[in-house]
LOPA-592132 format. One record per residue: residue number from 1; residue in three letters; x negated, y negated, z negated of N, C-alpha, C, O in turn. Coordinates in Angstrom, 1 decimal. Atoms other than C-alpha are relative to their C-alpha. Layout:
N
+------+------+--------+--------+--------+--------+--------+--------+--------+--------+--------+--------+--------+--------+
! resi ! resn !    nc1 !    nc2 !    nc3 !   cac1 !   cac2 !   cac3 !    cc1 !    cc2 !    cc3 !    oc1 !    oc2 !    oc3 !
+------+------+--------+--------+--------+--------+--------+--------+--------+--------+--------+--------+--------+--------+
!  NUM !  ALA !      X !      Y !      Z !      X !      Y !      Z !      X !      Y !      Z !      X !      Y !      Z !
...
+------+------+--------+--------+--------+--------+--------+--------+--------+--------+--------+--------+--------+--------+
% end
This chain:
116
+------+------+--------+--------+--------+--------+--------+--------+--------+--------+--------+--------+--------+--------+
! resi ! resn !    nc1 !    nc2 !    nc3 !   cac1 !   cac2 !   cac3 !    cc1 !    cc2 !    cc3 !    oc1 !    oc2 !    oc3 !
+------+------+--------+--------+--------+--------+--------+--------+--------+--------+--------+--------+--------+--------+
!    1 !  UNK !   -1.3 !    0.8 !   -0.8 !   -8.2 !  -11.8 !  -28.6 !    0.2 !   -1.2 !    0.6 !    0.9 !   -1.4 !    1.6 !
!    2 !  UNK !    0.1 !    1.1 !   -0.9 !   -8.8 !  -15.0 !  -27.7 !   -0.6 !   -0.1 !    1.4 !   -0.2 !   -0.8 !    2.3 !
!    3 !  UNK !    1.0 !   -0.3 !   -1.8 !  -11.2 !  -14.0 !  -24.6 !    0.4 !    0.3 !    0.7 !    0.4 !   -0.2 !    1.8 !
!    4 !  UNK !   -1.0 !   -0.3 !   -0.9 !   -8.8 !  -12.0 !  -23.5 !    0.6 !   -0.8 !    0.5 !    0.2 !   -1.2 !    1.7 !
!    5 !  UNK !   -1.1 !    0.9 !   -0.2 !   -6.0 !  -14.3 !  -23.5 !   -0.1 !   -1.2 !    1.4 !    0.7 !   -1.5 !    2.3 !
!    6 !  UNK !    0.4 !    0.9 !   -1.3 !   -8.0 !  -16.9 !  -21.3 !   -0.4 !    0.9 !    1.1 !    0.3 !    0.7 !    2.1 !
!    7 !  UNK !    0.1 !   -0.4 !   -1.1 !   -9.4 !  -14.5 !  -19.1 !    1.6 !    1.0 !    1.1 !    1.3 !    1.5 !    2.2 !
!    8 !  UNK !   -1.0 !   -0.6 !   -0.7 !   -5.7 !  -12.9 !  -17.9 !    0.2 !   -1.0 !    0.8 !   -0.5 !   -0.8 !    1.7 !
!    9 !  UNK !   -0.3 !    0.7 !   -0.8 !   -4.5 !  -16.0 !  -16.0 !   -1.0 !    0.0 !    1.0 !   -0.6 !   -0.1 !    2.2 !
!   10 !  UNK !    0.5 !    0.0 !   -1.0 !   -7.8 !  -15.9 !  -14.4 !    0.1 !    1.2 !    1.3 !    0.1 !    1.1 !    2.6 !
!   11 !  UNK !    0.0 !   -0.8 !   -1.0 !   -7.3 !  -12.7 !  -13.3 !    1.4 !    0.2 !    0.9 !    1.8 !    0.9 !    1.9 !
!   12 !  UNK !   -1.8 !    0.0 !   -1.0 !   -3.7 !  -13.1 !  -11.8 !   -0.1 !   -1.3 !    0.8 !    0.9 !   -1.6 !    1.5 !
!   13 !  UNK !    0.3 !    1.2 !   -1.0 !   -5.1 !  -16.4 !  -10.1 !   -0.8 !    0.7 !    1.5 !   -0.4 !    0.4 !    2.6 !
!   14 !  UNK !    0.9 !   -0.4 !   -0.6 !   -7.8 !  -14.4 !   -8.3 !    1.4 !    1.4 !    0.8 !    1.1 !    1.5 !    2.0 !
!   15 !  UNK !   -0.8 !   -1.1 !   -0.7 !   -5.0 !  -11.4 !   -7.0 !    0.5 !   -0.8 !    1.1 !    0.7 !   -2.1 !    1.1 !
!   16 !  UNK !   -0.3 !    1.0 !   -1.6 !   -4.0 !  -12.2 !   -3.3 !    1.8 !    0.5 !   -0.4 !    2.6 !    1.3 !   -0.9 !
!   17 !  UNK !   -1.8 !   -0.4 !    0.5 !   -0.5 !  -12.9 !   -3.2 !    0.5 !    1.1 !    1.3 !   -0.1 !    1.8 !    2.0 !
!   18 !  UNK !   -0.7 !   -1.1 !   -0.8 !    2.0 !  -11.0 !   -1.2 !    0.5 !   -1.4 !    1.7 !    0.9 !   -2.6 !    1.8 !
!   19 !  UNK !    0.1 !    0.7 !   -1.6 !    2.0 !  -12.4 !    2.6 !    2.2 !    0.7 !    0.8 !    2.9 !    1.6 !    1.0 !
!   20 !  UNK !   -1.9 !   -0.5 !   -0.4 !    5.9 !  -12.4 !    3.8 !    0.4 !   -1.0 !    1.6 !   -0.2 !   -2.1 !    1.8 !
!   21 !  UNK !   -0.3 !    0.4 !   -0.9 !    7.8 !  -13.3 !    7.3 !    1.5 !    0.3 !   -0.2 !    1.9 !    1.3 !   -0.8 !
!   22 !  UNK !   -1.2 !   -0.8 !   -0.1 !   11.3 !  -12.8 !    7.8 !    0.0 !    0.9 !   -1.3 !   -0.4 !    0.6 !   -2.4 !
!   23 !  UNK !   -0.4 !   -0.7 !    0.9 !   12.3 !  -10.0 !    6.2 !   -1.8 !    1.1 !   -0.2 !   -1.8 !    2.1 !   -1.0 !
!   24 !  UNK !    0.8 !   -0.9 !    0.2 !    8.6 !   -8.4 !    6.5 !   -1.1 !   -0.6 !   -0.9 !   -1.5 !   -1.7 !   -0.6 !
!   25 !  UNK !    0.6 !    0.1 !    0.9 !    6.3 !   -8.5 !    3.7 !   -1.1 !    1.2 !   -0.1 !   -1.0 !    2.4 !    0.1 !
!   26 !  UNK !    1.6 !   -1.1 !    0.1 !    2.3 !   -7.0 !    3.2 !   -0.4 !   -0.5 !   -1.4 !   -0.3 !   -1.7 !   -1.7 !
!   27 !  UNK !    0.6 !   -0.1 !    1.4 !    1.0 !   -6.8 !   -0.2 !   -1.8 !    0.4 !    0.6 !   -2.2 !    1.4 !    1.2 !
!   28 !  UNK !    1.2 !   -0.5 !   -0.1 !   -2.7 !   -6.8 !    0.2 !   -0.8 !    0.4 !   -1.2 !   -1.9 !    0.7 !   -1.0 !
!   29 !  UNK !    0.2 !   -0.4 !    0.7 !   -3.3 !   -5.8 !   -3.0 !    0.1 !    1.9 !    0.2 !   -0.7 !    2.8 !    0.0 !
!   30 !  UNK !   -0.4 !   -1.7 !    0.1 !   -1.6 !   -2.3 !   -2.6 !   -0.4 !    0.4 !    1.3 !   -0.2 !    1.5 !    1.6 !
!   31 !  UNK !   -0.4 !   -0.4 !   -1.9 !   -2.2 !   -2.4 !    1.6 !    1.2 !    1.1 !    0.0 !    1.2 !    2.3 !    0.0 !
!   32 !  UNK !   -1.3 !   -0.2 !    0.0 !    1.2 !   -2.0 !    1.5 !    1.0 !   -1.0 !    0.8 !    1.0 !   -2.2 !    0.8 !
!   33 !  UNK !   -0.4 !    1.3 !   -1.1 !    3.7 !   -3.5 !    4.3 !    1.7 !    0.6 !   -0.1 !    1.8 !    1.8 !    0.0 !
!   34 !  UNK !   -1.1 !   -0.3 !   -0.2 !    7.4 !   -3.3 !    4.4 !    1.3 !   -0.8 !    0.8 !    1.7 !   -1.8 !    0.3 !
!   35 !  UNK !   -1.1 !    0.3 !   -1.3 !   10.2 !   -4.1 !    7.3 !    1.5 !    0.3 !   -0.1 !    2.1 !    1.4 !   -0.2 !
!   36 !  UNK !   -1.6 !    0.0 !    0.7 !   13.6 !   -4.7 !    6.4 !    0.2 !    1.3 !   -1.3 !    1.0 !    2.3 !   -1.3 !
!   37 !  UNK !   -0.3 !   -0.7 !    0.7 !   13.2 !   -3.1 !    3.3 !   -0.7 !    1.8 !    0.2 !   -0.5 !    2.6 !   -0.7 !
!   38 !  UNK !   -0.1 !   -1.4 !   -0.4 !   11.9 !    0.4 !    4.7 !   -2.2 !   -0.7 !   -0.1 !   -2.9 !   -1.7 !    0.1 !
!   39 !  UNK !    1.2 !    0.2 !    0.3 !    8.2 !    1.2 !    3.9 !   -1.0 !    0.5 !    0.9 !   -1.4 !    1.7 !    0.9 !
!   40 !  UNK !    1.1 !   -0.2 !   -1.2 !    5.5 !    0.9 !    6.9 !   -0.9 !    1.1 !   -0.4 !   -1.6 !    1.2 !   -1.4 !
!   41 !  UNK !    1.6 !   -0.6 !   -0.3 !    3.1 !    3.7 !    8.0 !   -0.9 !   -0.4 !    0.7 !   -1.2 !    0.2 !    1.8 !
!   42 !  UNK !    0.6 !    0.4 !   -1.0 !    0.7 !    1.7 !    9.3 !   -1.5 !    0.6 !    0.0 !   -1.9 !    1.3 !   -0.9 !
!   43 !  UNK !    1.5 !   -0.6 !    0.0 !   -2.9 !    2.7 !   10.2 !   -1.0 !   -0.9 !   -0.3 !   -0.4 !   -2.0 !   -0.1 !
!   44 !  UNK !    0.9 !    0.8 !    0.3 !   -6.2 !    0.6 !    9.2 !    0.5 !   -1.2 !    1.1 !    1.3 !   -2.1 !    1.0 !
!   45 !  UNK !    0.0 !    1.1 !   -1.1 !   -6.3 !   -1.3 !   12.2 !    1.6 !   -0.7 !    0.0 !    1.6 !   -1.7 !   -0.6 !
!   46 !  UNK !   -0.9 !    0.2 !    0.3 !   -2.7 !   -1.8 !   12.4 !    0.1 !   -1.1 !   -1.5 !    0.1 !   -2.3 !   -1.7 !
!   47 !  UNK !   -0.1 !    0.5 !    1.8 !   -2.5 !   -3.0 !    8.8 !   -0.7 !   -1.4 !    0.3 !    0.0 !   -2.4 !    0.2 !
!   48 !  UNK !    0.8 !    1.2 !   -0.6 !   -5.3 !   -5.5 !    9.9 !    0.3 !   -0.9 !    0.3 !    0.3 !   -2.0 !   -0.3 !
!   49 !  UNK !   -0.7 !    0.9 !   -0.5 !   -3.5 !   -7.1 !   12.3 !    1.3 !   -0.4 !   -0.1 !    1.7 !   -1.3 !    0.7 !
!   50 !  UNK !   -0.9 !    0.9 !    0.2 !   -0.5 !   -7.9 !   11.1 !   -0.2 !   -0.8 !   -1.4 !    0.6 !   -1.8 !   -1.6 !
!   51 !  UNK !    0.8 !    0.8 !    0.7 !   -2.4 !   -9.1 !    7.9 !   -0.5 !   -1.3 !    0.8 !   -0.3 !   -2.5 !    0.6 !
!   52 !  UNK !    0.9 !    1.9 !   -0.8 !   -4.4 !  -11.7 !   10.3 !    1.3 !   -0.8 !    0.3 !    1.4 !   -2.0 !    0.4 !
!   53 !  UNK !   -1.2 !    1.3 !   -1.3 !   -0.8 !  -12.7 !   12.2 !    0.5 !   -0.3 !   -1.5 !    0.9 !   -1.5 !   -1.4 !
!   54 !  UNK !   -1.1 !    0.4 !    0.4 !    1.1 !  -12.9 !    8.8 !   -1.2 !   -1.1 !   -1.0 !   -0.7 !   -1.9 !   -1.8 !
!   55 !  UNK !    0.7 !    1.0 !    1.1 !   -2.2 !  -14.8 !    6.9 !    0.2 !   -1.7 !    0.9 !    0.2 !   -2.9 !    0.6 !
!   56 !  UNK !   -0.2 !    1.8 !   -0.5 !   -1.7 !  -17.6 !    9.7 !    1.3 !    0.1 !    1.3 !    1.1 !    0.3 !    2.5 !
!   57 !  UNK !   -1.6 !   -0.2 !   -0.4 !    2.0 !  -17.4 !   11.0 !    0.0 !   -1.0 !    1.3 !    0.4 !   -0.8 !    2.4 !
!   58 !  UNK !   -0.2 !    0.7 !   -1.4 !    1.8 !  -20.0 !   13.4 !   -1.2 !   -0.2 !    0.8 !   -1.1 !   -1.3 !    1.4 !
!   59 !  UNK !    1.1 !   -0.2 !   -0.8 !   -1.6 !  -19.5 !   15.3 !    0.4 !    0.4 !    0.8 !    1.5 !    0.9 !    0.4 !
!   60 !  UNK !    0.1 !   -0.2 !   -1.3 !   -1.6 !  -18.7 !   18.6 !   -1.5 !    1.5 !    0.3 !   -2.6 !    1.1 !    0.9 !
!   61 !  UNK !    1.3 !   -0.6 !   -0.4 !   -4.4 !  -15.1 !   19.0 !    0.1 !    0.4 !    1.2 !    1.1 !    1.0 !    1.7 !
!   62 !  UNK !    0.5 !   -0.6 !   -1.8 !   -6.1 !  -14.5 !   22.3 !   -0.3 !    1.7 !   -0.4 !   -0.5 !    2.0 !   -1.6 !
!   63 !  UNK !    0.1 !   -1.1 !    0.6 !   -6.5 !  -10.8 !   22.2 !   -1.7 !    0.1 !   -0.3 !   -2.2 !    0.6 !   -1.3 !
!   64 !  UNK !    1.9 !    0.4 !    0.5 !  -10.5 !  -11.6 !   22.3 !    0.0 !   -0.3 !   -1.4 !   -0.9 !    0.4 !   -2.0 !
!   65 !  UNK !   -0.2 !    0.6 !    1.0 !   -9.7 !  -13.4 !   19.0 !    0.6 !    1.4 !   -1.0 !    0.2 !    1.8 !   -2.1 !
!   66 !  UNK !   -0.7 !   -1.4 !    1.4 !   -7.4 !  -10.3 !   17.4 !   -1.0 !    0.9 !    0.0 !   -0.8 !    1.7 !   -0.9 !
!   67 !  UNK !    0.4 !   -0.6 !   -0.4 !  -10.3 !   -8.3 !   18.9 !   -1.6 !    0.1 !   -1.1 !   -2.3 !    0.9 !   -1.7 !
!   68 !  UNK !    1.2 !    0.3 !    0.7 !  -13.2 !   -9.9 !   17.3 !    0.1 !   -0.3 !   -1.8 !   -0.9 !   -0.4 !   -2.5 !
!   69 !  UNK !   -0.5 !    0.0 !    1.1 !  -11.4 !  -10.4 !   14.0 !    0.3 !    1.1 !   -0.8 !    0.3 !    1.1 !   -2.0 !
!   70 !  UNK !   -0.7 !   -1.2 !    0.8 !  -10.0 !   -7.1 !   13.2 !   -1.4 !    0.9 !    0.2 !   -2.2 !    1.1 !   -0.7 !
!   71 !  UNK !    1.0 !   -0.9 !   -0.3 !  -12.6 !   -4.8 !   14.9 !   -1.7 !   -0.3 !   -0.6 !   -2.6 !    0.5 !   -0.8 !
!   72 !  UNK !    1.3 !    0.5 !    0.3 !  -15.7 !   -7.3 !   13.7 !   -1.1 !   -0.2 !    1.0 !   -2.2 !   -0.6 !    0.6 !
!   73 !  UNK !    0.6 !   -0.4 !   -0.5 !  -17.0 !   -6.7 !   16.6 !    0.1 !   -1.3 !    1.5 !    1.1 !   -1.9 !    1.7 !
!   74 !  UNK !   -0.6 !    1.1 !   -0.8 !  -17.6 !   -9.2 !   19.7 !    0.2 !    0.6 !    1.4 !   -0.5 !    1.4 !    2.0 !
!   75 !  UNK !   -0.9 !   -0.2 !   -1.0 !  -15.3 !   -9.1 !   22.5 !   -0.8 !    0.0 !    1.8 !   -1.3 !   -1.0 !    2.2 !
!   76 !  UNK !    0.9 !    0.2 !   -0.5 !  -16.9 !   -8.2 !   25.4 !    0.5 !    0.6 !    1.8 !   -0.3 !    1.0 !    2.7 !
!   77 !  UNK !   -1.1 !   -0.1 !   -0.5 !  -13.5 !   -7.7 !   27.7 !    0.6 !    1.6 !    0.4 !    1.4 !    1.8 !    1.3 !
!   78 !  UNK !   -0.5 !   -1.5 !   -0.2 !  -13.2 !   -3.7 !   27.3 !    0.5 !    0.0 !   -1.7 !    0.1 !    1.0 !   -2.3 !
!   79 !  UNK !   -1.2 !    0.2 !    1.1 !  -11.1 !   -4.4 !   24.1 !    1.4 !   -0.6 !    0.3 !    2.2 !   -0.8 !   -0.7 !
!   80 !  UNK !   -1.0 !    0.5 !   -0.1 !   -8.3 !   -5.8 !   25.9 !    1.2 !    0.9 !    0.0 !    2.4 !    0.5 !   -0.3 !
!   81 !  UNK !   -0.9 !   -0.9 !   -0.1 !   -6.6 !   -2.2 !   26.4 !    0.8 !   -0.1 !   -1.9 !    1.9 !   -0.2 !   -2.4 !
!   82 !  UNK !    0.0 !    0.0 !    1.5 !   -7.1 !   -2.1 !   22.7 !    0.8 !    0.0 !   -0.6 !    1.7 !    0.6 !   -1.0 !
!   83 !  UNK !   -1.4 !    1.1 !    0.8 !   -5.5 !   -4.3 !   21.3 !    1.3 !    0.0 !    0.7 !    2.3 !    0.3 !   -0.1 !
!   84 !  UNK !   -1.0 !   -1.0 !   -0.8 !   -2.9 !   -3.5 !   23.7 !    0.8 !    0.7 !   -0.6 !    2.0 !    0.7 !   -0.9 !
!   85 !  UNK !   -1.2 !   -1.7 !    0.4 !   -1.9 !   -0.3 !   22.4 !    0.4 !   -0.1 !   -1.5 !    1.4 !    0.3 !   -2.1 !
!   86 !  UNK !    0.1 !    0.5 !    1.9 !   -2.7 !   -1.7 !   18.4 !    1.7 !   -0.6 !    0.4 !    2.6 !    0.2 !    0.1 !
!   87 !  UNK !   -1.1 !    0.9 !    0.1 !    0.2 !   -4.4 !   19.1 !    1.0 !    0.6 !    0.3 !    2.0 !    0.4 !   -0.2 !
!   88 !  UNK !   -1.6 !   -0.9 !   -0.4 !    2.7 !   -1.7 !   21.1 !    0.5 !    0.7 !   -0.8 !    1.7 !    0.8 !   -0.9 !
!   89 !  UNK !   -0.3 !   -0.9 !    0.5 !    2.2 !    0.7 !   18.6 !    0.6 !   -0.9 !   -1.5 !    1.4 !   -0.3 !   -2.2 !
!   90 !  UNK !   -0.1 !    0.4 !    0.9 !    2.6 !   -1.8 !   15.9 !    1.7 !   -0.6 !    0.0 !    2.5 !   -0.7 !   -1.0 !
!   91 !  UNK !   -1.4 !    0.7 !   -0.5 !    5.8 !   -3.5 !   17.7 !    0.7 !    1.4 !   -0.4 !    1.5 !    1.2 !   -1.3 !
!   92 !  UNK !   -0.4 !   -1.0 !   -0.2 !    6.9 !    0.2 !   17.9 !    0.7 !    0.3 !   -1.6 !    1.9 !    0.7 !   -1.6 !
!   93 !  UNK !    0.5 !   -0.3 !    1.2 !    6.7 !    0.7 !   14.0 !    1.0 !   -1.0 !   -0.7 !    1.8 !   -0.5 !   -1.5 !
!   94 !  UNK !   -0.4 !    0.8 !    0.2 !    8.1 !   -2.3 !   13.2 !    1.8 !    0.1 !    0.3 !    2.7 !    0.2 !   -0.5 !
!   95 !  UNK !   -1.2 !   -0.5 !   -0.3 !   11.4 !   -1.9 !   15.2 !    0.5 !    1.1 !   -0.7 !    1.5 !    1.0 !   -1.4 !
!   96 !  UNK !   -0.7 !   -1.2 !    0.8 !   12.0 !    1.5 !   13.8 !    0.6 !   -0.3 !   -1.3 !    1.7 !    0.3 !   -1.5 !
!   97 !  UNK !    0.0 !    1.0 !    1.0 !   12.1 !   -0.7 !   10.4 !    1.1 !   -0.3 !    0.0 !    1.8 !    0.0 !   -0.9 !
!   98 !  UNK !   -0.8 !    1.2 !    0.0 !   14.4 !   -2.9 !   11.3 !    0.3 !   -0.6 !    2.0 !   -0.2 !   -1.6 !    2.6 !
!   99 !  UNK !   -0.3 !   -0.2 !   -1.4 !   15.6 !   -2.6 !   14.9 !    0.6 !   -1.5 !    0.9 !    0.6 !   -1.8 !    2.1 !
!  100 !  UNK !   -1.2 !    0.8 !   -0.4 !   17.7 !   -5.6 !   15.0 !   -1.2 !   -1.6 !   -0.2 !   -0.8 !   -2.8 !   -0.2 !
!  101 !  UNK !    1.1 !    1.5 !    0.5 !   14.3 !   -8.4 !   14.2 !   -0.8 !    0.4 !    1.3 !   -0.7 !    1.4 !    1.8 !
!  102 !  UNK !    1.2 !    0.0 !   -0.9 !   11.5 !   -9.1 !   16.7 !   -1.0 !   -0.9 !   -1.1 !   -0.7 !   -1.9 !   -1.8 !
!  103 !  UNK !    0.6 !    0.9 !    0.8 !    8.4 !  -10.0 !   14.9 !   -1.2 !   -0.6 !    1.1 !   -1.2 !   -1.8 !    1.3 !
!  104 !  UNK !    1.5 !    0.4 !   -1.0 !    5.4 !  -10.6 !   17.3 !    0.4 !    0.2 !    1.1 !    1.0 !    1.2 !    1.6 !
!  105 !  UNK !   -0.5 !    0.4 !   -1.4 !    5.9 !  -12.2 !   20.3 !   -1.1 !   -0.7 !    0.5 !   -1.8 !   -1.6 !   -0.1 !
!  106 !  UNK !    0.6 !    0.1 !   -0.6 !    3.9 !  -12.4 !   23.4 !   -0.4 !   -1.2 !    1.2 !    0.1 !   -1.3 !    2.3 !
!  107 !  UNK !   -0.2 !    1.1 !   -0.5 !    3.0 !  -15.3 !   24.6 !   -1.1 !    0.4 !    1.4 !   -2.3 !    0.8 !    1.3 !
!  108 !  UNK !    1.0 !   -1.1 !   -1.5 !    1.7 !  -14.0 !   28.7 !   -1.1 !   -1.3 !    0.5 !   -1.0 !   -2.5 !    0.7 !
!  109 !  UNK !    1.1 !    0.5 !   -0.7 !   -1.5 !  -14.8 !   29.8 !   -1.1 !   -0.9 !   -1.4 !   -2.2 !   -1.3 !   -1.1 !
!  110 !  UNK !    0.4 !    1.4 !    1.5 !   -2.6 !  -17.2 !   26.1 !    0.0 !    1.8 !   -1.3 !   -1.1 !    2.2 !   -1.1 !
!  111 !  UNK !   -0.2 !   -1.1 !    0.7 !   -2.1 !  -13.9 !   23.6 !    1.0 !    0.2 !   -0.9 !    2.0 !    0.0 !   -0.3 !
!  112 !  UNK !   -0.7 !   -0.2 !    1.1 !   -0.1 !  -13.1 !   20.3 !    0.1 !   -0.7 !   -0.9 !   -0.8 !   -1.5 !   -1.1 !
!  113 !  UNK !   -0.4 !    1.0 !    1.2 !    1.7 !  -14.8 !   17.3 !    1.3 !    0.6 !   -0.6 !    2.0 !    1.5 !   -0.2 !
!  114 !  UNK !   -1.3 !   -0.9 !    0.8 !    4.4 !  -13.9 !   15.0 !    1.6 !   -0.9 !    0.6 !    1.8 !   -1.7 !    1.5 !
!  115 !  UNK !   -1.6 !    0.7 !   -1.5 !    8.3 !  -15.0 !   16.4 !    0.1 !   -0.5 !   -1.4 !   -0.1 !   -0.1 !   -2.6 !
!  116 !  UNK !   -0.2 !    0.6 !    1.5 !    9.4 !  -17.4 !   14.4 !    1.9 !    0.0 !    0.2 !    2.6 !   -0.4 !   -0.7 !
+------+------+--------+--------+--------+--------+--------+--------+--------+--------+--------+--------+--------+--------+
% end
């Protein structure tokens, strides 16, 4: 019993924390996302982009950074449109869940970040 009792806090400490920004919440353990209380249906890439942005809420990500971090491949210039499409799809899903809130900000010529 004592061994089990000592292991419990360690497993709870290792569980990933809920990532939140405004009314947007991401549960890394369950791989779920909610915006405005509405469950989002995200693709794996959309989820990974959102997780990256929520993990670094003040960081500005260039398209090359997003591509390399999410896809795990070197950015050779061809992934720019891929990133744009995924960000656009993610924004549309977030807007459908909560039309009054904007979550992702574009800094023209630089990249994307969470809107504060």
